[in-house]
Structure formats: C-alpha cells, structure tokens
Phi, psi and omega in degrees: 000116186259143180241132178292153177292139180241017182305324181282351184250007184301127178066009181254345181240143178235139181228137175252130174255128179258111176104120180263039164288182186298319179297317181293318179297316177297317177306311182299318183296312183298317183289316182294324180295341178254020171089002180279140175280112186248134166245127182249117179260123182229125183284335178282167178276355182220159178279170172126328186061240177288345174277073188267161171233135185230149177272139169230104189065231176269354183269159174237135186233145171291138181234014181229221179306143183238356185245130174252112180223182182050051183307329182300332179300312183287328176296326174290322182296312184292318181297324179292340177263006178078027183227174178238134181303314186291347172283345184243340186220133176264119185240139178234123180294138179272129173275322175261119181289317177191151173255130187245143184220149176234165183292341178280004176095351180285153180217153180212129174264134166259136185247157174296328179280117185299318180296322181291321178295320180296320176298316180298317182292320179299318179290330185277318191230358179111152185300328181296320180290330175296321177292319179300322176300318176297321174297321177300315180295322179294320178295317178298319178297321178296320178295313181302314182294327180289320188265341188305301187280313182288337183240303182298317180269347185263171175298157185297113180260159166284169179299322181294318177298319182299315180300324180293323180290324181282340178077181183296322181294328180278341184299319177300322179294321178298318180292327179290343183286355183056056188297338183264356184266155174279156177301318184295320183295324180290315179298326179298326179280330186277326188232140176267335179282118182299336181289324179290324174298321176299311184302312182279338171296340179295341180300333181293326179290346176296340177239025174069036186230168180270132176297341181276350179237339182287152183286154183294341179300342178291354169305334182299342177298331178299319179288320178306315181297319183287338173290344176141133167233135184241147174264127183266121179295128183092355179098163182294329181299336180301324178301313180299320179298317180293319178295321179296318176298318180295320179297310181296323176299335178271003179106357179296137174266105185262115183249109176275159184065020183250085183279129181275125181272320180204153171266130185276138177230136176220129182058039177069016182231139175295130181234004179156200179221160172242129180274156172300126187114339174107345181298134178250138175239130181256154182200167175279339180201154180232131174252119180263108179253070174217181179296132184295334180289349171296335181288303177296340176279002179062021177286352173241027177102151184289339184292342182245019179301326183273008185298320177220154177296145173287144176241144180288167180302326182296342181275355185291148174279180180297153164254200180207155167246121189234145174237118167263122184214156174243110189207153171290148177231158176205156168095326181237137183277083180300147165240182183307314181240122180225142182233128179247115191266140173279172178258019181220065190291314180296319180299323179304311183283331175296317180293323180287309190275325183264311182273342177069037181225162177296140186289144178280338179228078187280149165277140185241128173253137178233130168253108176272100194286348178259004181246163176235231178282346186253147182264021177289115173206142182282123181298140179091345180272128180298146177224160182276127183227144165243115178252136186214138170238155178288147183211163178287150177269066180235028185294343179273355183227348180234126186280339181060088184288158178302326179295316182294318179298315183293327176296318178295323177299320181296320182291318181294312185284337174292321174299316180303313180301318180293333178270003173103001183256128176246130179235125178276093188275125174237136181307319184288349181239025183227134173243120183256135179235120182258167175306327177294325177290321176294324177298322178287326179288324183235090189305145175074006182263337188069007185100354176300133186258358186225025183072226175283147174290147173272067180250125183093155184287345179268358188306316183297332182274351181270348177287145176295151175271191186287324180268130176273180178282352175262116178305137181089352181245122186240159187238142175216166177115172186290348176273359181246177176297136012265007175129186184281167184105152186306306181289328175296319178297319178297318176297323177295325178294322175296320181293320181293319178298318178303314179296319179299314181295321180294319184283320179294326183290341184257004181254000000 
C-alpha cells in the first residue's frame, strides 16, 4: 500500500475522522503521521467502536472481537507511524486456535500447526479426513495468496479489474477458487464427516454470513489462522487504547463525547461536520468510520444520502445475542476460544435469515478471557466469559423481550451442559446484549455486526470502497472494502487515508 509524500502539505490540510473504531483510528494515525491536522470525533467515552469493553461487577470484559490475526497489518500501521507494535502491545501466539465440541461428547482441537491439526483430525475422523484437511489447507493458502495483494490490500476493484491485477497467471487461480460455489457445497465435496463440514463452515460466520450462502473463497480464513492468531495481554480492547494513544501522540485531536449530527456539504463537496449541540468543524476532507448504511438512511444529514447506495435489510449480516458474565465453570476444559455445535446447523441459519428469529438449536461460541492454550483453572473460581449465539439483524424492528432472550439462553446453556460444560449463571454477574442493543449502539445496522452479509459470489464487490460519491467524503470500517474483522477494518482505514492523501495532494 503506497502513500504519497505529504511533506509539502504539513500543517496545511485538515481532516475530520468520524468514529474511533479500528478503521477510524488507523486512518487518523496514517494521516497524522504524514503531517495532516486530524480531529477524530467519537460519541462514546472510549475508543474502539465494536471493540468494546464492558463492566460486569468489578471485572471488565471484552464484548466485541476476540481474535487477533493478520499481525502484519498492524506492524505496518505502527511502522508507518515510526513505531513498533511490540513496544506498545504484548502478544502471545496461540497454539490452539479453538476447541470444538458436539453433543455426542466428541471434541476436536484445531492448532496453529497444520500438521498437528491433521493428526488430530485423523484421530477424530479417520486418516483419510486428515489427508483431506491438508489438501483443504493447500487450497485455502492458494486462495489467500491469489487475493491478498490485488484485492485484500488493494482498493475495491470490479471483477474485471481484479482479473487484470492478478494477470494471466493469476486467472487460473481465480477459477480454481470456485468463485460461484458456496462454502458449504465445497466443504461437502472436501469432507465426508459432517462435523468437519460444520467446523469449517463456521468460517462464514466470521464475516456474519451463512455457510450455505457464502462463497467458497472464505476458505482463505483457514490459512489466515495458520499464519498466526495471537492473545493480547490486557484484552482486545487494549489494542484500541494503544491505537488511540498512538494517534494522539502524532498530534490527532481525539474528542470523546462528540457525536456528529451531520456531515456538512458545500458546493457538492464534504467540508466538515456539525456536532450534536450545534458546533461546526470544517475540514478539507471527512473520513466516516461508521456503518456505511447510515449515510443513505440520512442519519448524517440529507446532503450525504447519495454517498453510497442503499442496501435492503436482507443484505444485512448476522447479529448476535451475547452474554458477558463472570461465573464459575466446571466439567469442560475450556481454552481461550471454544465452539459448541448444535445438531441442526442448516436449521439454525434458516431460522435466523429466513424466519428472522433466534435459533431453537443455536451453536455457542465462548471466549474464556482468563485462559490461554491450557485448560488449567481452579474449579469454583469465577472467570470472565463471553458467550455468543448468532441472531438476526432485526434489532431496529424487534424489541427482544426478556422472555424471548431467556428462552434462547436456556437452549444455549443446555447445549453447553450436554457437551459437558456447566456455568453457574447469576443475573447480578451477567450482562446481556441483544440485537436491539447492538442496533442502538451502531446506528443503521439493525444490529448487524459485519456490514453486508457475504452472500453470493458478487458480495465482496458490493461493499463500498474508500471514496464515496460525495467528493471529500471517504469511508472506513468493517462495512466497507475489504470487509469485516479487526485486520480488515484496519486495512480499510489505511485505504481511506491513502485516498485522502492522494486527493489532497492533487488539490
């Protein structure tokens, strides 16, 4: 990712960034590091956006993303700012990517080491499945290597432009990716054991999508994980705090409690923002780091409604029903990341996406925030947990009654019990977040946590790019290219900053 020189623009250009999520923080860092005067407006009292931290009693828990991968993205961000990631953040590589469990009592660990995972799969499902896994990993690596530079790191291209970027040699790679196939259809061909299809189908949920509708290219997540997953000392929210400190150290004016009421436009160009309360801030450019659908919904003013095309509710990604709790556990050897699968996987997504209701047999993800690769924990001692099930993104139209939420909780925690895990859940030590809560936290989403769903082979090309249809207004965040997830949001911030720098340098 190349950035134009800004030595001639030092202290002469001003940019306002709206939203201190990961994309906004990275945009601010990249711009401030090149001499641009940056003001970052955030309505919350802390940075992070979806990378939230919440109190439960006297403890503080991560309530957003829980996985740190693609470390190279953040190493590049810090290097661009004249700093080193390891001087600011302590990272420990995870040996166990996740522990998986089913109701029949079977369990399977996936490891960062590919050979070790293959051995575990062979013991779990037979030697042939272990060999198929290695072939699957090779295929995932090929997809990642084909897409990394021309698509993931690059500006949002059309399909024709993408083909041009990969060249003749890469065209064969594009075709080998099964671009028109769904992830589930490819997994059905790759694995005979239905549990393995379930396990790897879960990669679709990393971007809030159904494995039965998402493209097979999401196989690349398998390779991303094998390149490394790290445990962040102090929790994932620590990353947001470190990025905010880096931005302010470079001169960014970071204003908390500064909610933007509208983006100002003059002469068909974005010229600043107006805060709730009436204060106006002017700038040469504005970077909006929020859900892109807030713009056509006129939640940032009618003048920017045409900035991106409106997308229907059916395009929304998954939401979640989440429990942050501090509780004693027993019976199951939790590691940092554990997944408990239901026996009705397709039904789960049909109920969420077609019927628009909480699943009757949900799959449950648990982040045990006090654990690492080892399951050593003193029985009876409370630990910090984030328990999550997939849910429909209809929080702006469905209120989610306490009875409905508790019924889903009973189903989810009953599944955990059948898999061997007992959690002593107490109301006073539990914080529940519903899709309606997420909808209030993140306007225009309905509770969708990943922007648009990655459904269909064209889904990746439907996300907005860095430049909006309004000159001077740029976009960052998980709802834009290259997509959701912590490193992707960071890349979107880098891309937005690059576009701003290029455009300001030419004016």
